[in-house]
C-alpha positions as CSV (number, residue, x, y, z in Angstrom):
1,L,18.1,-28.7,0.3
2,L,14.8,-26.8,-0.2
3,M,16.1,-24.1,2.2
4,A,19.2,-23.7,0.1
5,L,16.9,-22.8,-2.9
6,V,14.4,-20.6,-1.0
7,I,16.7,-18.4,1.1
8,P,18.6,-16.8,-1.8
9,R,15.3,-16.0,-3.6
10,L,13.9,-14.4,-0.5
11,T,17.1,-12.4,0.0
12,A,17.0,-11.2,-3.7
13,T,13.3,-10.4,-3.3
14,A,13.9,-8.3,-0.2
15,K,16.8,-6.5,-1.8
16,S,14.7,-5.7,-4.9
17,A,11.9,-4.4,-2.7
18,K,14.3,-2.1,-0.8
19,M,15.7,-0.8,-4.1
20,G,12.2,-0.1,-5.3
21,A,11.3,1.8,-2.1
22,C,14.5,3.8,-2.5
23,K,13.7,4.7,-6.1
24,Q,10.2,5.8,-5.0
25,N,11.7,8.0,-2.3
26,M,14.1,9.6,-4.7
27,L,11.2,10.3,-7.1
28,T,9.3,11.9,-4.2
29,A,12.3,14.0,-3.4
30,A,12.4,15.1,-7.1
31,S,8.8,16.2,-6.8
32,G,9.7,18.3,-3.8
33,I,12.6,19.8,-5.7
34,E,10.2,20.7,-8.6
35,A,7.7,22.2,-6.1
36,Y,10.5,24.3,-4.5
37,Y,11.7,25.5,-7.9
38,I,8.2,26.6,-8.8
39,E,7.6,28.4,-5.5
40,N,11.1,30.0,-5.2
41,R,12.1,30.4,-8.9
42,G,15.3,28.5,-8.3
43,W,16.7,25.2,-7.2
44,P,17.2,24.5,-3.5
45,D,20.7,24.7,-2.0
46,S,20.2,21.4,-0.3
47,L,17.6,18.7,0.3
48,D,17.0,20.3,3.7
49,D,15.2,23.0,1.8
50,V,12.7,20.4,0.4
51,K,11.6,18.9,3.7
52,D,8.5,21.0,4.0
53,Y,7.3,19.8,0.6
54,V,7.8,16.0,1.0
55,G,8.7,15.3,4.6
56,E,12.1,14.2,6.0
57,E,11.7,10.5,5.4
58,A,11.4,10.9,1.6
59,L,14.9,12.4,1.6
60,K,16.5,9.2,3.1
61,C,17.2,5.8,1.8
62,P,14.6,3.5,3.5
63,E,17.2,0.7,3.8
64,D,19.6,2.3,6.2
65,G,18.4,5.9,6.7
66,T,21.3,7.5,4.8
67,D,20.5,11.0,3.6
68,Y,20.3,11.4,-0.2
69,V,22.8,13.9,-1.7
70,L,21.8,16.8,-3.9
71,T,24.3,18.0,-6.5
72,F,24.1,19.8,-9.8
73,T,25.3,19.1,-13.3
74,V,27.6,21.5,-15.1
75,D,24.4,22.9,-16.7
76,G,23.0,23.6,-13.2
77,L,20.4,20.8,-13.2
78,P,19.7,18.8,-10.0
79,V,21.0,15.3,-9.4
80,I,19.9,13.2,-6.4
81,T,22.2,10.4,-5.3
82,C,21.6,7.4,-3.0
83,E,25.1,6.2,-1.9
84,T,23.7,3.1,-0.3
85,H,22.3,1.7,-3.6
86,N,24.7,3.7,-5.9
87,L,21.6,5.2,-7.6
88,T,21.5,8.5,-9.4
89,L,18.4,10.4,-10.4
90,T,19.0,13.2,-12.8
91,R,16.8,15.9,-14.3
92,D,17.3,16.8,-17.9
93,A,16.7,20.2,-19.6
94,N,13.2,19.1,-20.7
95,G,12.1,18.4,-17.1
96,K,12.4,14.6,-17.2
97,W,13.9,12.8,-14.3
98,S,15.7,9.5,-15.0
99,F,17.8,6.9,-13.2
């Protein structure tokens, strides 16, 4: 009976930790995109262009290693997506990134 109560909590805690690690990686990727923009006076064409700024591991979901996807809004602002967790991190016109 005790195991029936403990295992779901451990599973939920592990899932929450993986989601938190994913969000942190996405924020690191966003920092790399900002650094690229400053140095190159334009957004990167893909996240491959950001590897030198943040490292390759920051551009992948830590849960399953799936690459994040970089797209752009109709206004030309960057959007990072994790397909594993269905998360989107978007930059607004004021430079703020938000999930």
